[in-house]
Structure formats: structure tokens, C-alpha cells
C-alpha positions as CSV (number, residue, x, y, z in Angstrom):
1,X,0.0,0.2,0.0
2,X,1.2,3.4,-1.0
3,X,0.6,6.4,1.5
4,X,0.7,10.0,0.2
5,X,0.9,13.3,1.9
6,X,-0.2,16.2,-0.2
7,X,-2.4,19.5,-0.4
8,X,-4.4,21.3,-2.7
9,X,-3.6,24.3,-1.6
10,X,-4.7,23.6,2.3
11,X,-3.7,22.1,4.9
12,X,-1.8,18.7,4.0
13,X,-3.8,15.7,4.2
14,X,-3.0,12.0,3.6
15,X,-4.1,9.6,1.2
16,X,-3.8,5.9,-0.5
17,X,-2.4,5.8,-3.8
18,X,-4.6,4.1,-6.1
19,X,-5.0,3.2,-9.6
20,X,-2.7,2.0,-12.7
21,X,0.7,4.1,-13.2
22,X,-0.3,7.3,-14.8
23,X,-4.3,7.2,-14.1
24,X,-3.7,7.3,-10.1
25,X,-6.0,8.6,-7.8
26,X,-5.7,9.8,-4.1
27,X,-8.1,8.0,-1.9
28,X,-8.1,10.6,1.0
29,X,-8.1,9.1,4.7
30,X,-8.9,10.7,8.1
31,X,-5.6,12.0,10.0
32,X,-2.4,10.9,9.9
33,X,-2.2,6.8,9.5
34,X,0.9,6.3,10.9
35,X,-0.5,7.9,14.2
36,X,-4.1,6.6,14.1
37,X,-6.1,4.2,11.7
38,X,-6.7,6.2,8.9
39,X,-10.6,5.9,7.4
40,X,-11.4,6.7,3.6
41,X,-13.2,9.8,3.9
42,X,-15.1,8.9,0.5
43,X,-13.3,11.9,-1.3
44,X,-10.9,10.9,-4.3
45,X,-8.6,13.2,-6.2
46,X,-6.5,12.5,-9.2
47,X,-2.9,12.7,-8.5
48,X,-2.1,14.4,-11.4
49,X,-4.6,17.0,-11.3
50,X,-3.1,20.4,-11.2
51,X,-4.1,21.6,-7.8
52,X,-2.5,18.5,-6.2
53,X,0.9,18.8,-4.9
54,X,2.6,15.8,-3.2
55,X,4.7,16.6,0.0
56,X,7.2,14.9,2.0
57,X,5.5,11.9,2.6
58,X,6.9,11.9,6.7
59,X,8.3,15.2,8.8
60,X,10.6,13.3,11.1
61,X,9.0,14.1,14.9
62,X,12.4,13.3,16.3
63,X,15.2,12.4,14.0
64,X,17.1,11.0,10.6
65,X,19.6,8.5,11.4
66,X,22.1,7.9,8.5
67,X,24.3,5.0,7.4
68,X,27.4,6.0,6.0
69,X,29.5,3.7,3.7
70,X,27.1,1.1,3.6
71,X,28.1,0.0,0.3
72,X,31.3,-1.3,-0.3
73,X,31.8,0.1,-4.0
74,X,31.0,3.8,-2.6
75,X,33.2,3.5,0.2
76,X,35.8,2.7,-2.2
77,X,34.8,5.7,-4.3
78,X,35.2,7.7,-1.1
79,X,39.0,6.5,-0.7
80,X,38.9,3.4,1.7
81,X,41.0,0.7,0.4
82,X,38.4,-2.0,2.2
83,X,35.1,-2.2,3.2
84,X,34.5,-0.6,6.7
85,X,33.7,-3.1,9.4
86,X,30.4,-1.0,10.6
87,X,28.9,2.0,8.7
88,X,29.5,5.5,10.0
89,X,26.0,6.7,11.9
90,X,25.2,10.6,11.8
91,X,22.4,12.4,12.2
92,X,20.1,14.9,9.7
93,X,17.8,17.4,11.2
94,X,14.0,17.4,10.1
95,X,14.9,20.9,8.8
96,X,16.6,19.6,5.9
97,X,13.6,17.6,4.6
98,X,11.7,18.8,1.2
99,X,9.4,17.0,-0.7
100,X,9.0,15.6,-4.6
101,X,9.6,18.8,-6.8
102,X,10.9,21.0,-4.2
103,X,14.1,22.9,-5.2
104,X,17.6,21.8,-3.8
105,X,19.3,24.7,-2.6
106,X,23.0,24.8,-2.9
107,X,24.8,26.1,-0.2
108,X,26.9,29.2,-0.7
109,X,29.6,27.8,1.0
110,X,29.9,24.5,-1.2
111,X,31.1,24.4,-4.9
112,X,30.6,20.4,-5.0
113,X,27.5,19.5,-4.0
114,X,26.8,15.8,-4.9
115,X,23.7,13.5,-4.9
116,X,23.1,10.1,-3.2
117,X,20.0,7.8,-3.9
118,X,19.0,6.0,-0.8
119,X,16.2,3.6,0.4
120,X,14.7,5.2,3.6
121,X,13.2,3.3,6.5
122,X,10.2,4.8,8.2
123,X,9.5,3.8,11.8
124,X,6.2,2.9,12.8
125,X,6.4,2.0,16.6
126,X,8.7,3.2,19.4
127,X,11.4,0.9,19.0
128,X,14.6,0.2,21.5
129,X,17.3,-2.4,21.3
130,X,15.2,-4.8,19.0
131,X,16.9,-7.7,17.6
132,X,17.2,-8.1,13.7
133,X,14.7,-11.0,13.6
134,X,12.1,-8.6,15.3
135,X,13.0,-5.3,13.5
136,X,10.3,-5.8,10.5
137,X,7.4,-5.3,13.1
138,X,8.7,-1.9,14.0
139,X,8.7,-0.4,10.1
140,X,6.0,1.4,8.8
141,X,7.4,1.6,5.6
142,X,9.9,2.8,3.2
143,X,10.4,6.1,0.8
144,X,13.3,7.3,-1.3
145,X,15.6,9.7,-0.1
146,X,18.4,12.0,-1.6
147,X,21.2,12.4,1.1
148,X,22.5,15.4,-0.6
149,X,26.0,16.3,0.5
150,X,28.2,19.0,0.2
151,X,31.1,16.9,-0.4
152,X,33.9,19.6,-0.4
153,X,33.0,20.4,3.0
154,X,32.6,16.8,4.3
155,X,36.6,16.4,2.9
156,X,37.6,19.3,5.1
157,X,35.9,18.9,8.2
158,X,35.8,15.5,10.8
159,X,32.0,16.6,11.6
160,X,29.7,16.1,8.8
161,X,26.9,18.8,10.0
162,X,27.8,21.5,7.4
163,X,28.2,19.1,4.6
164,X,24.9,17.2,5.4
165,X,22.3,19.1,7.5
166,X,21.8,22.1,5.3
167,X,18.1,23.1,4.1
168,X,16.8,20.8,1.5
169,X,19.7,18.4,1.7
170,X,17.0,15.5,2.2
171,X,14.5,15.2,-0.2
172,X,12.1,12.3,0.5
173,X,9.2,10.8,-1.6
174,X,7.1,10.5,-3.5
175,X,4.7,8.3,-1.0
176,X,5.6,5.9,1.5
177,X,5.3,2.1,0.5
178,X,4.3,-0.4,3.4
179,X,5.3,-3.4,1.4
180,X,8.6,-3.7,-0.4
181,X,11.0,-6.5,-0.7
182,X,13.6,-4.2,0.5
183,X,16.1,-7.2,0.5
184,X,16.7,-7.1,-3.4
185,X,15.5,-3.8,-4.9
186,X,17.2,-1.8,-7.6
187,X,18.3,2.0,-6.3
188,X,19.3,4.4,-8.7
189,X,19.6,8.0,-9.6
190,X,19.9,10.2,-12.8
191,X,21.0,13.6,-13.5
192,X,18.7,15.4,-16.2
193,X,18.0,12.1,-17.2
194,X,21.2,10.6,-17.6
195,X,22.3,7.2,-15.3
196,X,24.4,8.2,-12.2
197,X,24.0,5.6,-9.8
198,X,22.7,1.9,-10.1
199,X,22.8,-0.5,-7.4
200,X,20.7,-2.7,-5.3
201,X,19.8,-3.1,-1.8
202,X,21.8,-6.7,-2.0
203,X,24.8,-4.9,-2.1
204,X,24.3,-3.3,1.6
205,X,27.2,-4.4,4.0
206,X,24.4,-4.0,7.0
207,X,20.8,-4.9,5.4
208,X,17.5,-3.2,6.6
209,X,16.4,-5.5,9.6
210,X,20.1,-5.3,10.6
211,X,20.4,-1.5,10.3
212,X,17.3,-1.1,12.5
213,X,18.6,-3.1,15.1
214,X,21.8,-1.3,15.1
215,X,20.3,2.0,15.2
216,X,18.0,1.0,18.1
217,X,20.9,0.1,20.2
218,X,22.0,3.7,20.2
219,X,18.8,5.6,20.5
220,X,15.3,5.3,21.0
221,X,13.8,5.4,17.5
222,X,10.0,7.4,17.4
223,X,7.1,6.8,15.0
224,X,7.8,9.2,12.0
225,X,11.9,8.8,12.6
226,X,13.8,8.1,9.5
227,X,17.0,5.6,8.8
228,X,19.1,6.4,5.5
229,X,20.7,3.0,4.5
230,X,23.6,4.2,2.7
231,X,24.1,4.5,-1.1
232,X,25.5,2.9,-4.1
233,X,28.6,3.8,-5.9
234,X,28.4,6.6,-8.6
235,X,27.7,9.8,-6.5
236,X,27.9,12.4,-8.9
237,X,27.8,16.4,-8.6
238,X,25.0,18.8,-9.3
239,X,24.9,22.1,-10.3
240,X,22.3,24.9,-10.7
241,X,19.4,24.0,-13.3
242,X,20.0,20.1,-13.0
243,X,16.8,18.3,-12.4
244,X,17.6,14.8,-10.2
245,X,15.8,12.0,-9.8
246,X,16.0,9.0,-7.7
247,X,14.2,5.8,-8.4
248,X,13.6,2.8,-6.3
249,X,12.1,-0.4,-7.8
250,X,8.6,-1.3,-7.1
251,X,8.6,2.0,-5.1
252,X,8.7,5.3,-6.9
253,X,10.5,8.1,-8.4
254,X,11.5,11.2,-6.4
255,X,12.4,14.2,-8.5
256,X,14.0,17.5,-7.4
257,X,15.2,20.6,-9.2
258,X,18.6,22.0,-8.3
259,X,18.9,25.7,-7.8
260,X,21.5,28.1,-6.5
261,X,20.4,31.5,-5.4
């Protein structure tokens, strides 16, 4: 099931995405189904109507936890000679989140901003010190993510706050998929229609369930929290005027333009 957050010019609402590709409708729900059982209101809105704008499907109430260098090929392209024994954990603030078609605004202090296509896990229940075997029951669903990174700043500084936490550095969308065969899905990105990344979740050093377990050992995960699972090789620079797409098999496409003010 696909859960979207959208607006037609008023307050954000939630809906089930129903129908064939290109002719989808939004089955509008009462409330936020992540927190209360959402019931159909009877209203159906064409997804591609001019007045419909998809929003980031979740704004994390607490935090976004990211797994850095969770793909061996990406770790090597970042200069490591061998795969790390564990991914690097870091945080992004919820103010970094934007939705589909929102601009990625390049920070003025960076000349080398790169994209990172990632599978994002959405947490559905309070989660602390869970085993990998039990982790699935704490997952609400999945969405596409782009861990936009000021790479030149990341190279210069030991802490990644300026490189990773700037406003608009975390596009999420287009919706949450509650049922996904996450162990084997293709994850890729395009810049102006040209392939930049093309990988698969099979290549993760720490898979989805172990990622939830590992993060929950460190911090209590709350409903709406997001875990980014790392990016395949091929991270690429973007510039003003580019259009970036992140695509995950059986989930969807997240599209964002790039802007330098």
C-alpha cells in the first residue's frame, strides 16, 4: 500500500495511492495513518490534477539517522581501500527535509554538492534495542531519499554537520510504500535523464533489519523517525538548473530541481 501526503492548497492531508501508473487517484484518509487508523473519507482526487502537490510523505518528529558508507563500492570511491566493518552513523535534522519537486538549494559555502540515492526506512512504533529478527514489526514503510552532500566541505571537516544538514539536503518521497521486498530492490539516480547510480539493496553491508537493530541499540526510535540505509557507488555532482531523480524499484521516483540562489 502506498501512503501519500499532499495538499491542494490547504492543510496537508493523507491518502492511499490507488490505480494504474499514470492514472492514479488519491483516496483521501482521515488523520495521519502513521499515528491513528486512517479511514477513507469517500473523497478521491486525481493524483495528476493541477491543484495536487505531493509533499514529503513524513516529517520526522524526532530525527533522521543515516548510515554512511554502507556499500563497499561507495566506500572505495570515497577513498577507503577496504569495506568498513560498520557504517558510520550520523544525523540529519528534520529541517533538511523537502518533498517531491521541491528545489534542492545549493549552500553558498560549497562548490561540490553531490547526490546520494538511498532507500529510507520509516519507523512505525517506539523501537529500542530490538533484534534483527524482530525489527520488521517496527517498520511502517519505505520511501526514496536523496542524502544531498556538500562533498568539498565533508572532505575538509571531521564533523559532517555543514556538509549534510543544510536546508533542502534531504528530499523524501514520493510516498511511503508499506510493502516492499527490501532485500533485493534496485536503487538508482539520474541527473537530467542520464544515469548516475545503479545499485541494489543486496549490496548493503548492513541490511535493512540489521540497520534498524543497530540504530536502536544507540537511540530510541520514535514513530516517524527515518533511517537512511546508505548509497550505491556513482555519487555525482549537481549544479544549478539540473534535475535529479532517485528511483527505487517497486517504490517510485523522487524528482527535484537544483537551484543556486
